[in-house]
C-alpha positions as CSV (number, residue, x, y, z in Angstrom):
1,X,22.2,-226.7,88.6
2,X,19.5,-229.2,87.7
3,X,18.0,-228.5,91.1
4,X,17.8,-224.7,90.4
5,X,16.2,-225.3,87.0
6,X,13.7,-227.6,88.5
7,X,12.8,-225.2,91.3
8,X,12.5,-222.3,88.7
9,X,10.2,-224.4,86.8
10,X,8.1,-225.3,89.8
11,X,7.9,-221.7,90.8
12,X,6.8,-220.6,87.2
13,X,4.2,-223.3,87.1
14,X,2.8,-222.4,90.5
15,X,2.3,-218.8,89.4
16,X,0.5,-219.8,86.2
17,X,-1.8,-222.0,88.4
18,X,-2.4,-219.0,90.7
19,X,-3.2,-216.8,87.7
20,X,-5.7,-219.3,86.2
21,X,-7.6,-219.3,89.5
22,X,-7.3,-215.5,90.0
23,X,-9.2,-215.1,86.8
24,X,-12.2,-217.0,88.2
25,X,-14.0,-215.6,91.0
26,X,-11.6,-214.5,93.6
27,X,-10.2,-215.9,96.8
28,X,-11.8,-218.8,98.7
29,X,-14.6,-218.1,101.1
30,X,-12.3,-218.5,104.2
31,X,-10.0,-215.7,102.9
32,X,-12.9,-213.5,102.0
33,X,-14.4,-214.1,105.6
34,X,-11.0,-213.0,107.2
35,X,-10.1,-210.1,104.9
36,X,-13.6,-208.5,104.1
37,X,-16.4,-210.0,106.3
38,X,-19.0,-207.7,104.8
39,X,-18.3,-209.1,101.3
40,X,-18.5,-212.6,102.7
41,X,-21.9,-211.8,104.1
42,X,-23.0,-210.2,100.7
43,X,-21.6,-213.3,98.9
44,X,-23.8,-215.6,101.1
45,X,-26.8,-213.6,100.2
46,X,-26.2,-213.9,96.5
47,X,-25.7,-217.7,96.9
48,X,-28.9,-217.8,98.8
49,X,-30.5,-215.9,96.0
50,X,-31.5,-213.0,98.2
51,X,-30.6,-210.6,95.3
52,X,-32.5,-207.4,96.8
53,X,-30.6,-207.7,100.1
54,X,-27.2,-208.7,98.3
55,X,-27.6,-205.5,96.0
56,X,-28.1,-203.2,99.0
57,X,-25.1,-204.7,100.8
58,X,-22.8,-204.8,97.6
59,X,-23.7,-201.1,96.8
60,X,-22.5,-200.2,100.2
61,X,-19.3,-202.1,99.8
62,X,-18.6,-200.5,96.3
63,X,-18.8,-196.9,98.0
64,X,-15.5,-198.0,99.7
65,X,-12.5,-197.2,97.5
66,X,-10.8,-200.4,98.5
67,X,-13.7,-202.3,97.1
68,X,-14.7,-200.2,94.0
69,X,-12.1,-201.8,91.8
70,X,-12.5,-205.3,93.0
71,X,-13.7,-207.4,89.9
72,X,-15.3,-210.1,92.2
73,X,-17.5,-207.7,94.0
74,X,-18.3,-205.9,90.7
75,X,-19.3,-209.3,89.3
76,X,-21.4,-210.4,92.2
77,X,-23.3,-207.0,91.9
78,X,-23.9,-207.4,88.3
79,X,-25.0,-210.9,88.9
80,X,-27.5,-209.8,91.5
81,X,-28.8,-206.9,89.3
82,X,-29.2,-209.3,86.4
83,X,-31.3,-211.7,88.5
84,X,-33.4,-208.7,89.5
85,X,-33.9,-208.2,85.6
86,X,-31.9,-204.8,85.8
87,X,-30.0,-205.7,82.5
88,X,-28.6,-202.3,81.6
89,X,-27.1,-201.6,85.0
90,X,-25.9,-205.3,85.2
91,X,-24.0,-204.9,81.9
92,X,-22.4,-201.8,83.0
93,X,-21.0,-203.5,86.1
94,X,-19.9,-206.6,84.2
95,X,-18.0,-204.5,81.9
96,X,-16.3,-202.7,84.7
97,X,-15.3,-206.0,86.3
98,X,-13.7,-207.2,82.9
99,X,-12.0,-203.6,82.4
100,X,-10.1,-204.6,85.6
101,X,-9.7,-208.3,84.7
102,X,-10.7,-209.1,81.1
103,X,-10.1,-212.8,81.8
104,X,-12.4,-212.9,84.9
105,X,-14.2,-216.3,84.4
106,X,-17.5,-215.4,86.2
107,X,-18.0,-212.0,84.7
108,X,-17.4,-213.4,81.2
109,X,-19.7,-216.2,81.6
110,X,-22.4,-214.1,83.1
111,X,-22.1,-211.4,80.7
112,X,-22.6,-213.9,77.9
113,X,-25.7,-215.1,79.7
114,X,-27.1,-211.5,79.9
115,X,-26.4,-211.0,76.3
116,X,-28.5,-214.1,75.5
117,X,-31.3,-212.8,77.9
118,X,-31.1,-209.5,76.0
119,X,-31.2,-211.3,72.6
120,X,-27.6,-210.5,71.6
121,X,-26.4,-214.1,70.8
122,X,-23.4,-212.7,68.7
123,X,-22.0,-210.8,71.8
124,X,-22.4,-213.9,73.9
125,X,-20.3,-215.8,71.4
126,X,-17.6,-213.3,72.0
127,X,-17.7,-214.0,75.8
128,X,-17.4,-217.7,75.0
129,X,-14.4,-217.2,72.9
130,X,-12.8,-215.4,75.8
131,X,-13.6,-218.4,78.1
132,X,-12.4,-221.0,75.6
133,X,-9.0,-220.9,76.8
134,X,-9.8,-221.5,80.4
135,X,-11.0,-225.2,79.9
136,X,-13.6,-224.6,82.7
137,X,-17.1,-225.5,83.6
138,X,-18.2,-221.9,82.9
139,X,-17.1,-222.3,79.2
140,X,-19.3,-225.6,78.9
141,X,-22.3,-224.0,80.6
142,X,-22.2,-220.8,78.4
143,X,-21.6,-223.0,75.3
144,X,-24.7,-225.1,76.2
145,X,-26.9,-222.0,76.7
146,X,-25.8,-220.5,73.4
147,X,-26.6,-223.7,71.6
148,X,-30.0,-224.0,73.3
149,X,-30.7,-220.3,72.4
150,X,-30.5,-221.2,68.6
């Protein structure tokens, strides 16, 4: 009986841990590479700050119905657009990512940064409030940027 309770607790705890990481920015790179190599390549372009090339590749990925509702791809696309100063379009795609996964850590942080870049600190604070529960680096980073904005 005690063993069953312990295993149940362990199972529940592991699902909660998985849920927290799922709210972030998706699966690890090695999983992406195996399951969606084109997305892995696009992610490499984003990390290399080759945003023009990343946008082209991510747009192609989003045309495929299996990718069009992927909050990680939507977030990376919005991030690339934001870095190209296409703020209106970026906001649309951050919001699309958050409609699918309202707790997506990356999309919440980056949308908050976009709100600061477009002089909407009150909206950025709302994103910070969503991130508060995650106890993550993204919360600290956005909080710092909001404090510096003042």
